[in-house]
C-alpha positions in Angstrom: 16.6 -11.6 29.8 18.6 -8.8 26.9 15.7 -6.3 24.6 16.6 -6.0 22.0 15.2 -4.1 19.4 12.8 -6.2 16.9 13.9 -6.0 13.5 11.9 -3.3 10.4 10.5 -7.2 8.9 9.3 -8.3 12.8 7.3 -4.4 13.2 6.4 -4.6 9.5 4.5 -8.2 9.7 2.9 -6.7 13.0 1.8 -3.8 12.5 0.1 -6.0 9.2 -1.7 -7.7 11.5 -2.8 -4.8 14.3 -3.9 -2.7 10.9 -5.8 -5.7 9.9 -6.6 -6.2 13.2 -8.3 -3.2 14.0 -10.2 -3.3 10.4 -11.9 -6.5 10.9 -13.1 -4.2 14.3 -14.2 -1.6 12.1 -16.1 -4.9 9.8 -14.2 -2.5 6.9 -13.6 -6.9 5.1 -14.0 -9.8 6.9 -10.2 -11.4 5.8 -9.9 -14.0 8.9 -12.5 -16.3 10.7 -11.3 -14.9 14.1 -12.0 -12.0 15.8 -10.5 -9.0 15.9 -9.0 -9.4 19.3 -7.0 -12.3 18.7 -5.9 -10.8 15.7 -4.7 -8.1 17.8 -3.2 -10.2 20.4 -1.5 -12.4 17.6 0.4 -8.4 16.4 1.4 -8.2 19.8 2.8 -11.6 20.4 5.3 -11.4 17.3 7.0 -8.4 18.3 7.3 -9.7 21.7 9.2 -12.3 20.4 10.8 -9.9 17.9 11.7 -7.9 21.2 13.3 -10.7 22.6 15.0 -13.1 20.1 18.0 -11.9 19.1 18.5 -11.4 15.7 14.1 -11.9 14.8 
């Protein structure tokens, strides 16, 4: 399996989701009814998929 760098859009989406997870943990916002650890896991999964799938 060959890895490639994620596109800028995928990186930006993962970054935004991670920031939402951090803000949820700090109780600054309460938009998503998920625990912040799951939000961070989703951000990591998006970034990992972006690295595995070429051109994504």
